[in-house]
NUNUTOR-785045 format. One record per residue (C-alpha): residue number from 0; residue in three letters; y, z, x. Coordinates in pm, whole numbers, plus 50000, padded with zeros to 5 digits. Each point is the difference from the previous one (the first is absolute). Example, Ala and Ser with C-alpha at 12.3 -4.5 7.8 and 13.67 -1.06 7.14 Angstrom:
// NUNUTOR-785045
0 / ALA / 49550 / 50780 / 51230;
1 / SER / 50344 / 49934 / 50137;
//
This chain:
// NUNUTOR-785045
0 / MET / 51946 / 48808 / 48773;
1 / LYS / 49930 / 50309 / 49804;
2 / LYS / 50275 / 50255 / 50015;
3 / TYR / 49933 / 50362 / 50077;
4 / HIS / 50264 / 50271 / 49949;
5 / LYS / 49995 / 50332 / 50179;
6 / TYR / 50270 / 50264 / 50041;
7 / ILE / 50157 / 50160 / 50303;
8 / ALA / 50135 / 50352 / 49974;
9 / LEU / 50303 / 50029 / 50224;
10 / ALA / 50166 / 50339 / 49998;
11 / ALA / 49838 / 50063 / 49664;
12 / LEU / 50101 / 49658 / 49866;
13 / THR / 49752 / 49745 / 49867;
14 / CYS / 50002 / 49646 / 50142;
15 / SER / 49771 / 49702 / 49955;
16 / LEU / 49775 / 49803 / 50229;
17 / ALA / 49937 / 49656 / 49849;
18 / ALA / 49848 / 49675 / 50118;
19 / CYS / 50251 / 49731 / 49893;
20 / GLU / 50238 / 50125 / 49732;
21 / GLN / 50159 / 50337 / 49949;
22 / GLU / 49945 / 50201 / 49688;
23 / ASP / 50300 / 50154 / 49824;
24 / PHE / 49993 / 50374 / 49970;
25 / THR / 50228 / 50297 / 49960;
26 / PRO / 49921 / 50265 / 50260;
27 / SER / 50026 / 50369 / 49950;
28 / VAL / 50267 / 50090 / 50254;
29 / GLN / 49981 / 50336 / 50170;
30 / GLY / 50183 / 50140 / 50298;
31 / ASP / 50243 / 49794 / 50206;
32 / ALA / 50197 / 49754 / 49788;
33 / ASP / 49995 / 49757 / 50293;
34 / ALA / 49622 / 50009 / 50040;
35 / VAL / 49851 / 49658 / 50064;
36 / LYS / 49765 / 49837 / 49754;
37 / ILE / 49777 / 49736 / 50155;
38 / THR / 49788 / 49710 / 49886;
39 / ALA / 49771 / 49857 / 50270;
40 / THR / 49821 / 49668 / 49976;
41 / ILE / 49764 / 49818 / 50235;
42 / GLY / 50142 / 49651 / 50012;
43 / LYS / 50077 / 49782 / 49707;
44 / LEU / 49683 / 49802 / 50072;
45 / GLN / 49824 / 50239 / 50230;
46 / THR / 49746 / 50277 / 49961;
47 / ARG / 49884 / 50312 / 50178;
48 / VAL / 49746 / 49915 / 50268;
49 / SER / 49638 / 49987 / 49896;
50 / TYR / 49711 / 49794 / 50139;
51 / ASP / 49894 / 49907 / 49648;
52 / GLU / 50351 / 49941 / 49863;
53 / ARG / 49952 / 50250 / 49721;
54 / ASN / 50259 / 50265 / 50081;
55 / THR / 50346 / 49928 / 49864;
56 / THR / 50186 / 50319 / 50080;
57 / PHE / 50000 / 50287 / 50241;
58 / ASP / 49697 / 50228 / 50012;
59 / GLU / 49969 / 50371 / 49932;
60 / ASN / 50141 / 50209 / 50291;
61 / ASP / 50190 / 49704 / 50147;
62 / GLN / 50336 / 50096 / 50151;
63 / ILE / 50326 / 49810 / 50047;
64 / LYS / 50314 / 50089 / 50195;
65 / VAL / 50351 / 49924 / 49867;
66 / VAL / 50324 / 50038 / 50202;
67 / ASN / 50367 / 49972 / 49893;
68 / LYS / 50159 / 49869 / 50320;
69 / LEU / 50355 / 50082 / 49888;
70 / ARG / 49943 / 50371 / 49948;
71 / THR / 49954 / 50268 / 50267;
72 / SER / 49835 / 50261 / 49775;
73 / LYS / 49767 / 49985 / 49704;
74 / ASN / 49927 / 49650 / 50124;
75 / VAL / 49623 / 49991 / 50067;
76 / ALA / 49713 / 50050 / 49762;
77 / THR / 49622 / 49966 / 50011;
78 / TYR / 49814 / 49932 / 49676;
79 / THR / 49629 / 50058 / 49933;
80 / LEU / 49811 / 49844 / 49712;
81 / THR / 49807 / 50275 / 49820;
82 / ASP / 49853 / 49975 / 49652;
83 / GLU / 50175 / 49666 / 49950;
84 / GLU / 50344 / 50143 / 50071;
85 / TRP / 50208 / 49988 / 50316;
86 / ASN / 50120 / 50342 / 50107;
87 / THR / 50226 / 50131 / 50274;
88 / ALA / 50140 / 50332 / 50108;
89 / ASP / 50278 / 49834 / 50203;
90 / PRO / 50360 / 50006 / 49869;
91 / PHE / 50125 / 49645 / 49965;
92 / VAL / 50335 / 49896 / 49851;
93 / TRP / 50241 / 49712 / 49963;
94 / ASN / 50335 / 49972 / 50168;
95 / GLY / 50182 / 50035 / 49675;
96 / ALA / 50338 / 49855 / 50104;
97 / SER / 49905 / 49771 / 50291;
98 / LYS / 49745 / 49743 / 50103;
99 / ASN / 49625 / 50057 / 50037;
100 / GLU / 49742 / 49808 / 50201;
101 / PHE / 49632 / 50075 / 49966;
102 / GLU / 49695 / 49916 / 50211;
103 / ALA / 49640 / 50084 / 49912;
104 / TRP / 49656 / 49946 / 50150;
105 / TYR / 49627 / 50053 / 49965;
106 / PRO / 49796 / 50154 / 50166;
107 / LEU / 50168 / 50307 / 50147;
108 / THR / 49860 / 49913 / 50344;
109 / ALA / 50245 / 49709 / 50006;
110 / SER / 50377 / 49982 / 50011;
111 / TYR / 50225 / 49745 / 49833;
112 / THR / 49992 / 49779 / 50311;
113 / THR / 49681 / 50085 / 50192;
114 / PHE / 49630 / 50055 / 49934;
115 / THR / 49677 / 50026 / 50198;
116 / ILE / 49712 / 49827 / 49825;
117 / PRO / 49692 / 50228 / 49986;
118 / THR / 49689 / 49845 / 50154;
119 / ASP / 49757 / 50166 / 49757;
120 / GLN / 50032 / 49828 / 49662;
121 / SER / 49634 / 50041 / 49908;
122 / SER / 50054 / 50143 / 49650;
123 / GLU / 50229 / 49917 / 49711;
124 / GLN / 50200 / 50317 / 50071;
125 / LEU / 50041 / 49914 / 50369;
126 / LEU / 50089 / 49643 / 49912;
127 / GLY / 50268 / 50131 / 49765;
128 / ALA / 50143 / 50220 / 50276;
129 / ALA / 50053 / 49685 / 50210;
130 / ASP / 50211 / 49830 / 49731;
131 / TRP / 50352 / 50051 / 50140;
132 / MET / 50260 / 49942 / 49728;
133 / THR / 50376 / 50047 / 50002;
134 / ALA / 50285 / 49985 / 49750;
135 / SER / 50378 / 50015 / 50017;
136 / SER / 50295 / 50002 / 49763;
137 / GLY / 50297 / 49875 / 50202;
138 / GLU / 50334 / 50175 / 49942;
139 / ILE / 50030 / 50100 / 49636;
140 / ASP / 50206 / 50228 / 49782;
141 / LYS / 49846 / 50276 / 49796;
142 / PRO / 49893 / 49828 / 49676;
143 / GLU / 50070 / 50151 / 49662;
144 / ASN / 49631 / 50068 / 49942;
145 / GLN / 49963 / 50152 / 50351;
146 / THR / 49697 / 49777 / 50057;
147 / LEU / 49917 / 49839 / 50335;
148 / ASN / 49774 / 49694 / 49981;
149 / LEU / 49786 / 49946 / 50309;
150 / ASP / 49785 / 49688 / 50045;
151 / PHE / 49738 / 50055 / 50272;
152 / GLN / 49891 / 49701 / 50210;
153 / HIS / 49693 / 49962 / 50223;
154 / GLN / 50103 / 49968 / 50366;
155 / LEU / 49656 / 49904 / 50136;
156 / SER / 49739 / 49728 / 49941;
157 / LYS / 49675 / 50039 / 49812;
158 / VAL / 49687 / 49817 / 50120;
159 / THR / 49669 / 49958 / 49816;
160 / VAL / 49702 / 49832 / 50167;
161 / THR / 49689 / 49915 / 49798;
162 / ILE / 49671 / 49888 / 50150;
163 / ALA / 49937 / 49741 / 49733;
164 / ASP / 49726 / 49793 / 50163;
165 / TRP / 49713 / 50039 / 50249;
166 / ASN / 49870 / 49709 / 50206;
167 / ASP / 49646 / 49866 / 49981;
168 / GLU / 49898 / 50212 / 50299;
169 / PHE / 50006 / 50294 / 49757;
170 / GLY / 49830 / 49803 / 49727;
171 / GLY / 50322 / 50023 / 49803;
172 / THR / 49928 / 50371 / 49948;
173 / ALA / 50269 / 50264 / 50043;
174 / GLN / 49940 / 50228 / 50298;
175 / GLU / 50095 / 50360 / 50068;
176 / VAL / 50340 / 50020 / 50167;
177 / SER / 50113 / 50294 / 50213;
178 / THR / 50308 / 50108 / 50201;
179 / PRO / 50249 / 49761 / 49836;
180 / LYS / 50346 / 49985 / 50164;
181 / ILE / 50312 / 49805 / 49904;
182 / TYR / 50263 / 49965 / 50273;
183 / SER / 50372 / 50064 / 49960;
184 / LYS / 50262 / 49858 / 50237;
185 / GLY / 50137 / 50341 / 50076;
186 / THR / 50016 / 50320 / 49800;
187 / ASP / 50346 / 50136 / 50085;
188 / ILE / 50226 / 49820 / 49752;
189 / GLU / 50379 / 49983 / 49975;
190 / VAL / 50208 / 49825 / 49734;
191 / VAL / 50364 / 49896 / 50026;
192 / TYR / 50125 / 49954 / 49645;
193 / ALA / 50222 / 49695 / 49947;
194 / THR / 50272 / 49985 / 49737;
195 / ASP / 50027 / 49621 / 49988;
196 / GLY / 49652 / 49879 / 50094;
197 / PRO / 49641 / 50104 / 50063;
198 / ASN / 49922 / 50327 / 50171;
199 / VAL / 49895 / 49988 / 50365;
200 / THR / 49669 / 50169 / 50067;
201 / THR / 49876 / 50071 / 50351;
202 / SER / 49689 / 50171 / 50138;
203 / ASP / 49871 / 50102 / 50340;
204 / GLY / 49773 / 49694 / 49988;
205 / ALA / 49694 / 50165 / 50153;
206 / LEU / 49679 / 49874 / 49834;
207 / THR / 49858 / 50310 / 49826;
208 / ALA / 49673 / 50042 / 49808;
209 / ILE / 50029 / 50127 / 49642;
210 / THR / 49698 / 50138 / 49815;
211 / PRO / 50034 / 49836 / 49657;
212 / SER / 49901 / 50107 / 49651;
213 / ALA / 49673 / 49837 / 49901;
214 / VAL / 49866 / 49898 / 49660;
215 / GLY / 49675 / 49816 / 50049;
216 / HIS / 50078 / 49722 / 50247;
217 / THR / 50373 / 50011 / 49929;
218 / TYR / 50227 / 50172 / 50253;
219 / THR / 50367 / 50091 / 49949;
220 / ALA / 50260 / 50130 / 50245;
221 / ILE / 50377 / 50030 / 50027;
222 / VAL / 50138 / 49853 / 50322;
223 / ALA / 50327 / 49915 / 50170;
224 / PRO / 50197 / 49696 / 49885;
225 / ALA / 49965 / 49785 / 50313;
226 / LYS / 49870 / 49681 / 50158;
227 / TYR / 49668 / 49996 / 50185;
228 / ALA / 49902 / 49787 / 50297;
229 / ASN / 49709 / 49771 / 49912;
230 / THR / 49795 / 50178 / 50266;
231 / ASP / 50064 / 50344 / 49847;
232 / LYS / 49725 / 50189 / 49823;
233 / PHE / 50061 / 50018 / 49629;
234 / MET / 49677 / 50169 / 49891;
235 / THR / 49678 / 50130 / 50156;
236 / PHE / 49682 / 50133 / 49845;
237 / THR / 49632 / 50044 / 50083;
238 / VAL / 49707 / 49821 / 49835;
239 / ASN / 49643 / 50085 / 50103;
240 / GLY / 50124 / 50161 / 50321;
241 / GLN / 50219 / 49701 / 50097;
242 / GLU / 50378 / 50034 / 50010;
243 / MET / 50183 / 49715 / 49827;
244 / THR / 50360 / 49906 / 50079;
245 / VAL / 50242 / 49813 / 49774;
246 / LEU / 50291 / 49846 / 50190;
247 / ALA / 50349 / 49967 / 49852;
248 / THR / 49983 / 49622 / 49968;
249 / PRO / 50122 / 49936 / 49642;
250 / SER / 50360 / 49883 / 49994;
251 / SER / 50093 / 50286 / 49767;
252 / LEU / 49932 / 50232 / 50296;
253 / ASN / 50123 / 49811 / 50308;
254 / GLU / 50259 / 49754 / 49866;
255 / GLU / 50158 / 50148 / 49688;
256 / GLY / 49900 / 50357 / 50079;
257 / LEU / 49954 / 50285 / 49752;
258 / ASN / 50302 / 50092 / 49789;
259 / ALA / 50091 / 50338 / 49853;
260 / GLY / 49908 / 50051 / 49636;
261 / MET / 49740 / 49722 / 49999;
262 / HIS / 49624 / 50015 / 49948;
263 / TYR / 49780 / 49769 / 50211;
264 / LEU / 49647 / 49934 / 49879;
265 / PHE / 49745 / 49843 / 50233;
266 / ASP / 49650 / 49868 / 49924;
267 / LEU / 49758 / 50029 / 50289;
268 / LYS / 49678 / 49811 / 50075;
269 / VAL / 49764 / 50176 / 50241;
270 / GLY / 49740 / 49843 / 50227;
271 / LYS / 49796 / 50154 / 50281;
272 / ASP / 50217 / 49846 / 50268;
273 / ALA / 50334 / 49954 / 49830;
274 / VAL / 50217 / 50099 / 49709;
275 / THR / 50228 / 49762 / 49818;
276 / LEU / 50296 / 50065 / 49776;
277 / ASN / 49934 / 49771 / 49706;
278 / SER / 50324 / 50038 / 49809;
279 / VAL / 50322 / 50194 / 49985;
280 / LYS / 50196 / 50104 / 49693;
281 / VAL / 50345 / 50159 / 50010;
282 / THR / 50135 / 50187 / 49699;
283 / GLU / 50273 / 50243 / 49910;
284 / TRP / 49883 / 50354 / 50050;
285 / ALA / 49976 / 50017 / 49624;
286 / ASN / 49795 / 50122 / 49710;
287 / GLY / 49725 / 49771 / 49881;
288 / GLY / 49969 / 49781 / 50310;
289 / THR / 49663 / 49823 / 50012;
290 / ILE / 49775 / 49987 / 50303;
291 / ASP / 49778 / 49697 / 50044;
292 / GLY / 49661 / 49988 / 50166;
293 / GLY / 49810 / 50264 / 49811;
294 / VAL / 50233 / 50297 / 50041;
295 / ALA / 50024 / 50056 / 49629;
296 / THR / 49624 / 50036 / 49982;
297 / GLU / 49992 / 50237 / 50292;
298 / ALA / 50280 / 50215 / 49856;
299 / LEU / 49846 / 49999 / 49655;
300 / SER / 49671 / 50136 / 50126;
301 / SER / 50161 / 50259 / 50228;
302 / ILE / 50185 / 50261 / 49795;
303 / ASN / 50219 / 50273 / 50149;
304 / ALA / 49988 / 50264 / 49728;
305 / THR / 50152 / 50289 / 50195;
306 / ALA / 50313 / 49988 / 49783;
307 / MET / 49839 / 49879 / 49677;
308 / THR / 49928 / 50179 / 49677;
309 / PRO / 49648 / 49974 / 49856;
310 / ASP / 50124 / 49748 / 49743;
311 / LYS / 50155 / 49776 / 50266;
312 / LEU / 49687 / 50021 / 50213;
313 / ASN / 49785 / 49910 / 49701;
314 / ALA / 50220 / 49696 / 49934;
315 / ALA / 49990 / 49890 / 50366;
316 / VAL / 49620 / 50020 / 50021;
317 / ALA / 49964 / 49827 / 49664;
318 / LYS / 50228 / 49718 / 50116;
319 / ALA / 49794 / 49951 / 50315;
320 / LEU / 49681 / 49987 / 49794;
321 / GLU / 50152 / 49759 / 49750;
322 / GLU / 50087 / 49768 / 50287;
323 / GLY / 49637 / 50003 / 50112;
324 / GLU / 50028 / 50240 / 50292;
325 / THR / 49671 / 50175 / 50079;
326 / ASP / 50081 / 50158 / 50339;
327 / ILE / 50271 / 50255 / 49920;
328 / THR / 50163 / 50259 / 50227;
329 / VAL / 50207 / 50285 / 49855;
330 / THR / 50198 / 50235 / 50224;
331 / LEU / 50057 / 50343 / 49847;
332 / LYS / 50162 / 50324 / 50106;
333 / PRO / 49754 / 50241 / 50169;
334 / ASP / 50029 / 50240 / 49705;
335 / ALA / 50002 / 49733 / 49730;
336 / PRO / 49912 / 50165 / 49665;
337 / ALA / 49691 / 49915 / 49799;
338 / GLU / 50217 / 49799 / 49760;
339 / MET / 50051 / 49737 / 50272;
340 / ILE / 49624 / 49954 / 50043;
341 / THR / 49957 / 49983 / 49624;
342 / ALA / 50272 / 49732 / 49984;
343 / ILE / 49794 / 49781 / 50235;
344 / ARG / 49684 / 50061 / 49798;
345 / ARG / 50175 / 49907 / 49678;
346 / ALA / 50131 / 49675 / 50147;
347 / ILE / 49650 / 49905 / 50116;
348 / CYS / 49838 / 50085 / 49667;
349 / ASP / 50272 / 49868 / 49770;
350 / THR / 50076 / 49666 / 50165;
351 / ASP / 49813 / 49716 / 49835;
352 / GLY / 49775 / 49778 / 50206;
353 / VAL / 49925 / 50239 / 50291;
354 / ALA / 49637 / 49930 / 50084;
355 / ASP / 49743 / 50267 / 50071;
356 / GLY / 49956 / 50067 / 50371;
357 / SER / 50304 / 49789 / 50095;
358 / ILE / 50263 / 50254 / 50115;
359 / HIS / 50038 / 50114 / 50359;
360 / LEU / 50244 / 50292 / 49990;
361 / THR / 50172 / 50174 / 50291;
362 / LEU / 50200 / 50318 / 49940;
363 / LYS / 50214 / 50087 / 50303;
364 / GLY / 50195 / 50318 / 50066;
365 / VAL / 49850 / 50215 / 49726;
366 / THR / 49782 / 50288 / 50120;
367 / THR / 49826 / 50106 / 49677;
368 / ILE / 49810 / 49802 / 49736;
369 / PRO / 49978 / 50221 / 49691;
370 / GLY / 49676 / 50069 / 49821;
371 / THR / 49897 / 49850 / 49668;
372 / THR / 49857 / 50299 / 49819;
373 / ASN / 49887 / 50026 / 49641;
374 / TRP / 50021 / 49619 / 49977;
375 / ASP / 50378 / 50016 / 49998;
376 / GLY / 50055 / 49668 / 50181;
377 / VAL / 50256 / 50146 / 50242;
378 / ALA / 49862 / 49828 / 50311;
379 / PHE / 49741 / 49721 / 49995;
380 / GLY / 49715 / 50191 / 49838;
381 / PRO / 49903 / 49981 / 49632;
382 / GLY / 50254 / 50039 / 49725;
383 / ASP / 49940 / 50077 / 49635;
384 / ILE / 50142 / 49758 / 49742;
385 / TYR / 50126 / 50159 / 49679;
386 / ASP / 50066 / 49858 / 49655;
387 / GLU / 50312 / 50076 / 49797;
388 / ALA / 49839 / 50317 / 49867;
389 / GLY / 49942 / 50130 / 50351;
390 / LYS / 49624 / 49941 / 49993;
391 / ILE / 49825 / 49868 / 50312;
392 / VAL / 49871 / 49653 / 49917;
393 / ASP / 49920 / 49855 / 50343;
394 / GLN / 50026 / 50048 / 50376;
395 / GLU / 50212 / 49797 / 50240;
396 / LEU / 49852 / 49922 / 50342;
397 / VAL / 50193 / 49847 / 50291;
398 / THR / 49759 / 49718 / 50068;
399 / GLN / 50260 / 49776 / 50169;
400 / LEU / 50004 / 50177 / 50337;
401 / ALA / 49803 / 49836 / 50281;
402 / SER / 50140 / 50203 / 50291;
403 / ILE / 50237 / 50287 / 50058;
404 / ASN / 50177 / 50068 / 50330;
405 / LEU / 50158 / 50343 / 50043;
406 / PRO / 50129 / 50015 / 50358;
407 / ASP / 50203 / 50322 / 49960;
408 / VAL / 49804 / 50191 / 49737;
409 / THR / 49866 / 50342 / 50099;
410 / GLU / 49874 / 50111 / 49657;
411 / ILE / 49815 / 49813 / 49724;
412 / GLY / 49956 / 50184 / 49671;
413 / ALA / 49688 / 50040 / 49788;
414 / GLN / 49882 / 49684 / 49822;
415 / ALA / 50294 / 49809 / 50147;
416 / PHE / 49794 / 49677 / 50010;
417 / TYR / 49715 / 50104 / 49772;
418 / PHE / 49848 / 49704 / 49817;
419 / CYS / 50202 / 49743 / 50196;
420 / GLU / 49679 / 49806 / 49978;
421 / ASN / 50118 / 49695 / 50198;
422 / LEU / 50156 / 50199 / 50285;
423 / VAL / 49822 / 49880 / 50315;
424 / THR / 50223 / 50141 / 50276;
425 / VAL / 50191 / 50325 / 50046;
426 / SER / 50200 / 50070 / 50316;
427 / ALA / 50153 / 50345 / 50042;
428 / PRO / 49998 / 50075 / 50374;
429 / LYS / 50209 / 50318 / 49966;
430 / ALA / 49830 / 50149 / 49693;
431 / GLN / 49909 / 50363 / 50065;
432 / THR / 49922 / 50104 / 49643;
433 / ILE / 49824 / 49804 / 49725;
434 / GLY / 49929 / 50133 / 49651;
435 / ALA / 49675 / 50001 / 49805;
436 / GLN / 49868 / 49664 / 49876;
437 / ALA / 50299 / 49824 / 50154;
438 / LEU / 49792 / 49694 / 50096;
439 / GLY / 49726 / 50018 / 49740;
440 / TYR / 49883 / 49691 / 49812;
441 / THR / 50170 / 49758 / 50239;
442 / ALA / 49867 / 49698 / 50190;
443 / LEU / 50058 / 50142 / 50348;
444 / THR / 49772 / 49863 / 50268;
445 / SER / 50114 / 50183 / 50313;
446 / VAL / 50230 / 50299 / 50051;
447 / GLU / 50153 / 50183 / 50293;
448 / PHE / 50226 / 50301 / 49968;
449 / PRO / 50097 / 50109 / 50353;
450 / GLU / 50203 / 50308 / 49894;
451 / LEU / 49802 / 50124 / 49699;
452 / THR / 49861 / 50352 / 50045;
453 / THR / 49826 / 50060 / 49664;
454 / ILE / 49784 / 49761 / 49798;
455 / PRO / 50076 / 50108 / 49642;
456 / THR / 49767 / 50038 / 49705;
457 / ASP / 49852 / 49667 / 49886;
458 / MET / 50240 / 49803 / 50218;
459 / PHE / 49797 / 49678 / 49958;
460 / SER / 49805 / 50073 / 49682;
461 / GLY / 49906 / 49674 / 49831;
462 / THR / 50107 / 49788 / 50298;
463 / TRP / 49676 / 49812 / 50051;
464 / THR / 50135 / 49749 / 50248;
465 / LEU / 50080 / 50223 / 50298;
466 / SER / 49806 / 49897 / 50310;
467 / SER / 50165 / 50191 / 50287;
468 / ALA / 50225 / 50301 / 50049;
469 / LYS / 50178 / 50174 / 50289;
470 / PHE / 50143 / 50351 / 49990;
471 / PRO / 50093 / 50114 / 50354;
472 / LYS / 50176 / 50325 / 49896;
473 / VAL / 49815 / 50116 / 49689;
474 / THR / 49891 / 50364 / 50028;
475 / THR / 49934 / 50073 / 49630;
476 / ILE / 49790 / 49809 / 49744;
477 / GLU / 50021 / 50104 / 49638;
478 / GLN / 49732 / 49966 / 49733;
479 / GLY / 49906 / 49636 / 49950;
480 / GLY / 50249 / 49887 / 50264;
481 / LEU / 49780 / 49723 / 50138;
482 / LEU / 49809 / 49890 / 49693;
483 / VAL / 50069 / 49634 / 50053;
484 / GLY / 49781 / 49818 / 49757;
485 / ALA / 49756 / 49719 / 49980;
486 / LYS / 50056 / 49856 / 50348;
487 / PHE / 49740 / 50256 / 50099;
488 / TRP / 49739 / 49853 / 49776;
489 / PRO / 49777 / 49793 / 50233;
490 / GLU / 49965 / 49720 / 49748;
491 / ASN / 50378 / 49964 / 49985;
492 / ASN / 50084 / 50057 / 50363;
493 / PRO / 49725 / 49988 / 50257;
494 / THR / 50263 / 50009 / 50278;
495 / PRO / 50046 / 50348 / 50150;
496 / PHE / 50323 / 50180 / 49916;
497 / PRO / 50201 / 50123 / 50304;
498 / LEU / 50163 / 50337 / 49933;
499 / GLU / 50214 / 50178 / 50261;
500 / LEU / 50084 / 50371 / 49979;
501 / THR / 50113 / 50054 / 50356;
502 / ALA / 50237 / 50300 / 49990;
503 / GLU / 49941 / 50277 / 50250;
504 / GLY / 49903 / 50343 / 49875;
505 / ASP / 49835 / 50120 / 49683;
506 / ILE / 49991 / 49787 / 49687;
507 / THR / 50000 / 50206 / 49680;
508 / PHE / 49793 / 49882 / 49702;
509 / ASN / 50107 / 50148 / 49667;
510 / GLY / 49760 / 49971 / 49706;
511 / SER / 49645 / 49872 / 50008;
512 / ASN / 50002 / 49619 / 49991;
513 / HIS / 50217 / 49798 / 50234;
514 / PHE / 49813 / 49682 / 50094;
515 / ASN / 49704 / 49944 / 49768;
516 / ILE / 49995 / 49810 / 49674;
517 / ALA / 49758 / 50123 / 49735;
518 / SER / 49661 / 50027 / 50167;
519 / GLN / 50098 / 49795 / 50302;
520 / ASN / 50069 / 50108 / 50353;
521 / TYR / 50147 / 49814 / 50293;
522 / SER / 49672 / 49937 / 50181;
523 / GLY / 49971 / 49634 / 50084;
524 / LYS / 50355 / 49920 / 49894;
525 / VAL / 50274 / 50177 / 50196;
526 / ASP / 50066 / 49992 / 50373;
527 / LEU / 50199 / 50317 / 50059;
528 / VAL / 50228 / 50061 / 50300;
529 / LEU / 50095 / 50361 / 50086;
530 / ASN / 50187 / 50173 / 50279;
531 / ILE / 49773 / 50109 / 50287;
532 / ASP / 50077 / 50365 / 49925;
533 / LYS / 49767 / 49976 / 49697;
534 / LYS / 49698 / 49885 / 50194;
535 / ASP / 49832 / 50341 / 49971;
536 / GLN / 50025 / 49969 / 49618;
537 / VAL / 49792 / 49679 / 49996;
538 / THR / 49620 / 49963 / 49995;
539 / PHE / 49850 / 49661 / 50093;
540 / HIS / 49675 / 49881 / 49839;
541 / ASP / 49720 / 49773 / 50114;
542 / ASP / 50105 / 49726 / 49754;
543 / CYS / 50343 / 49992 / 50174;
544 / THR / 50174 / 50165 / 49709;
545 / ALA / 50203 / 50315 / 50063;
546 / THR / 50092 / 50308 / 49800;
547 / TRP / 50336 / 50172 / 50019;
548 / GLN / 49998 / 50370 / 49912;
549 / VAL / 50350 / 50021 / 49855;
550 / ARG / 49955 / 50361 / 49879;
551 / ASP / 49731 / 50264 / 50025;
552 / ASP / 49890 / 49905 / 49646;
553 / LEU / 50077 / 49626 / 50003;
554 / SER / 49895 / 49695 / 50201;
555 / TYR / 50010 / 49619 / 49968;
556 / THR / 49776 / 49735 / 50153;
557 / PHE / 50144 / 49669 / 50127;
558 / LYS / 49860 / 49671 / 50128;
559 / SER / 50145 / 50088 / 50338;
560 / ILE / 50242 / 50241 / 50158;
561 / THR / 50191 / 49923 / 50317;
562 / PHE / 50283 / 50181 / 50173;
563 / VAL / 50340 / 49936 / 50158;
564 / GLY / 50137 / 50198 / 50290;
565 / GLU / 49677 / 49994 / 50206;
//
């Protein structure tokens, strides 16, 4: 296990937080000569909770409580991890001439003996807040180095369930899973600490649903150490509108029961009428534990980058690509800087063997995709390649992307995906603003932007494959906004092109050319749908075509025009 060393400032003293061994140091002592120095570890073989087993210490802004039971003043302190140091404003001192006995716990919502397990553990942060840990010293004298060593132990059980297999009814194909729940035998926990044997842990015993953390089809929750009845629910979830129930039938649940400080890993096979627990693995709640049944693959392709640096994100994406992953999900902070997007681009472009049009990328959480202007390669648009003398010798295009899913993005910058020539699908249901040429020279076939209000300049320039488009809220179209290429050439695409511009109210057309390509017009090619409030702007012709007078000085003729809202 890799050792990490951090330092706790107690009454202006520096103290370390390590994983297994303590590092020697000489603190700079200020203030009270009896001030307590502390080292805090999380088990000799144990780690800080994390659904992917990657965290080995406390996280930024975590807090612990420490109490000296044999003092009546200056006996309680709360420490907060900030900028990799533990800090407190509480006075905290040794009994210099008599005994001391310390107790400590995490999180602050607990006490040393009791804790209520939160039922929402749907994120890594919430999962961490459910990881009740305690530490104690026994009666000790003040040591010469004034240092108190605290070894935190997990008091609850960790459960990971992986849907590793799908029955033939699903054609062996993974299905979308919703509303997953893992059930705890009670949430109000009490521990009686034994001096000459195992601790005694009790709970209220009421079967309670926990919303777990999810990475792909892997679900993790922290539950009460307890035995289940074989008729108890252990997990429920919904597949294709049908609720599935997993009963607590494995012996590890109803015979041996779940023990504190242990990690239980279950593989699940799902059919339309039943779910079966294929295998069970029990490990120490420890760093580096393996999960069978495809969890490693799921975790590898699903990257939580909210606490990563760009370099670490780049390495994580590169590792996934090296292992052959093509469907990759990255979760970012809402305000993730452009450097994080660039880190993903660099991993895609720099990793050997990534085929053109093979990568399906989902970016969760982030709200802005930066632009790629002046061929700077910041996002996924073109990037100049320079020689050692600083001269441009070539251009780099992100040809590996096949689809991009942006569920939380509200803004896409100019040229963000320009010349992603194998990009077939873009999903950005919340996008309100898109920059010029953002989707030019792609392979898009159909687009829908439900929240977009302005179609920017040359949004689809060079995208010859587009065959349908929906814009329910667009009220402004910039110059060249709907120049969508050769699909409008009859010899290439005799099938009419459905185009929906269905916002209520006026639609502003800036510039002089918005739909047409060269000498072409939309007659015989585009079936346009407008809101009914524009009916008086449309003239119908004997050949069934129709002309839309978009401005006093500008009109366009379409194969047909129909209306919504009639």
